[in-house]
C-alpha positions in Angstrom: -35.2 -154.5 -63.9 -35.1 -151.6 -61.4 -38.1 -150.5 -59.2 -38.5 -147.1 -57.7 -39.5 -146.8 -54.0 -43.2 -146.5 -54.8 -43.3 -149.5 -57.1 -41.4 -151.6 -54.5 -43.8 -150.8 -51.7 -46.8 -151.6 -53.9 -45.2 -154.9 -55.0 -44.4 -156.0 -51.4 -47.9 -155.0 -50.2 -49.5 -157.1 -52.9 -47.4 -160.1 -52.0 -47.9 -160.0 -48.2 -51.3 -158.3 -47.6 -54.9 -159.1 -48.3 -55.8 -155.7 -49.8 -54.0 -152.6 -51.0 -55.6 -149.3 -51.7 -53.8 -146.5 -53.5 -55.4 -143.1 -53.1 -53.8 -139.9 -54.3 -50.3 -141.4 -54.1 -50.8 -142.6 -50.5 -50.4 -146.3 -50.2 -52.7 -147.8 -47.6 -52.2 -151.5 -46.7 -55.0 -153.1 -44.7 -55.9 -156.7 -43.9 -59.5 -157.2 -45.0 -60.6 -153.6 -45.3 -60.3 -151.7 -48.6 -61.1 -148.0 -48.9 -59.6 -144.5 -49.2 -58.5 -141.9 -46.7 -58.9 -138.2 -46.9 -56.9 -136.1 -44.6 -56.1 -139.2 -42.5 -59.8 -140.2 -42.1 -61.9 -142.9 -43.8 -63.8 -141.4 -46.6 -66.2 -142.8 -49.2 -67.0 -146.4 -49.8 -65.2 -149.1 -47.8 -65.4 -152.9 -48.2 -64.3 -155.7 -45.9 -63.2 -158.8 -47.6 -62.9 -162.3 -46.0 -59.8 -164.4 -46.3 -61.6 -166.2 -49.2 -62.1 -162.8 -51.0 -65.8 -162.5 -50.4 -67.3 -159.1 -49.4 -68.5 -159.3 -45.8 -69.3 -155.6 -45.2 -69.9 -152.5 -47.3 -70.0 -149.1 -45.6 -69.7 -145.5 -46.5 -67.8 -142.9 -44.4 -67.3 -139.2 -44.2 -64.6 -137.9 -41.9 -64.2 -141.4 -40.3 -67.9 -141.5 -39.4 -70.5 -144.0 -40.9 -72.6 -142.0 -43.3 -74.6 -143.5 -46.2 -75.5 -147.1 -47.2 -74.5 -150.1 -45.1 -74.7 -153.8 -46.0 -73.6 -156.9 -44.1 -73.2 -160.3 -45.9 -72.8 -163.9 -44.7 -69.1 -164.6 -44.9 -69.7 -168.2 -46.0 -72.6 -168.0 -48.5 -72.3 -164.4 -49.5 -76.0 -163.8 -48.9 -77.2 -160.4 -47.7 -77.8 -160.4 -43.9 -78.5 -156.7 -43.2 -79.1 -153.5 -45.1 -79.6 -150.0 -43.8 -78.1 -146.5 -43.8 -76.3 -144.1 -41.5 -76.4 -140.4 -41.1 -73.5 -138.9 -39.1 -72.9 -142.2 -37.3 -76.6 -142.8 -36.4 -78.9 -145.4 -38.0 -81.2 -143.6 -40.4 -83.8 -144.7 -42.8 -85.1 -148.2 -43.5 -83.1 -151.2 -42.1 -83.8 -154.8 -43.1 -82.5 -158.1 -41.9 -82.6 -161.1 -44.2 -82.7 -164.9 -43.6 -82.0 -167.1 -46.6 -82.7 -164.2 -48.9 -86.1 -163.3 -47.3 -86.7 -160.1 -45.4 -87.5 -161.1 -41.8 -87.2 -157.8 -40.0 -87.9 -154.2 -41.1 -87.5 -151.1 -39.1 -87.3 -147.3 -39.8 -84.8 -145.2 -37.9 -84.7 -141.4 -37.7 -81.3 -140.0 -36.6 -80.6 -143.0 -34.4 -84.0 -143.5 -32.9 -86.5 -146.2 -33.9 -89.4 -144.5 -35.5 -92.3 -145.2 -37.9 -92.7 -148.9 -38.1 -91.1 -152.1 -36.8 -92.0 -155.5 -38.3 -90.8 -159.0 -37.7 -92.0 -161.5 -40.3 -92.6 -165.1 -39.3 -90.8 -167.6 -41.4 -91.0 -170.7 -39.2 -90.7 -171.8 -35.6 -87.0 -172.4 -35.9 -86.3 -168.8 -36.7 -88.4 -167.6 -33.8 -86.8 -169.9 -31.3 -83.2 -170.1 -32.3 -82.3 -166.9 -34.3 -81.1 -163.7 -32.6 -81.8 -160.6 -34.6 -78.7 -158.6 -35.6 -80.3 -155.3 -34.6 -81.7 -153.0 -33.0 
């Protein structure tokens, strides 16, 4: 069986790399991250996978800048840790932090600045004494 150059590169990438993304005939091989490029810059939805194949981060980009929904997951359990959004690289909209599936922190950002409301929910003494918030 004969392979053309394109097929050979894809085959080698699949054998030796975590993820492979093929976008408009451009082969992009990345360890962990999967997404597409447009004019050499990250564009659209990107995902970061752990070595076990779990999604650790989901983010959206326009011209290599965070823009759109953002989610962070626990790399072991797969539980959601953080959700929010970006606008031209700045936090924008509602952000939430989770602990064991329960929202423990909520904040609203406007173009990178904390605005509107900020709320930390009490779960138990352990959380208050030992847990560091992921943001702001």
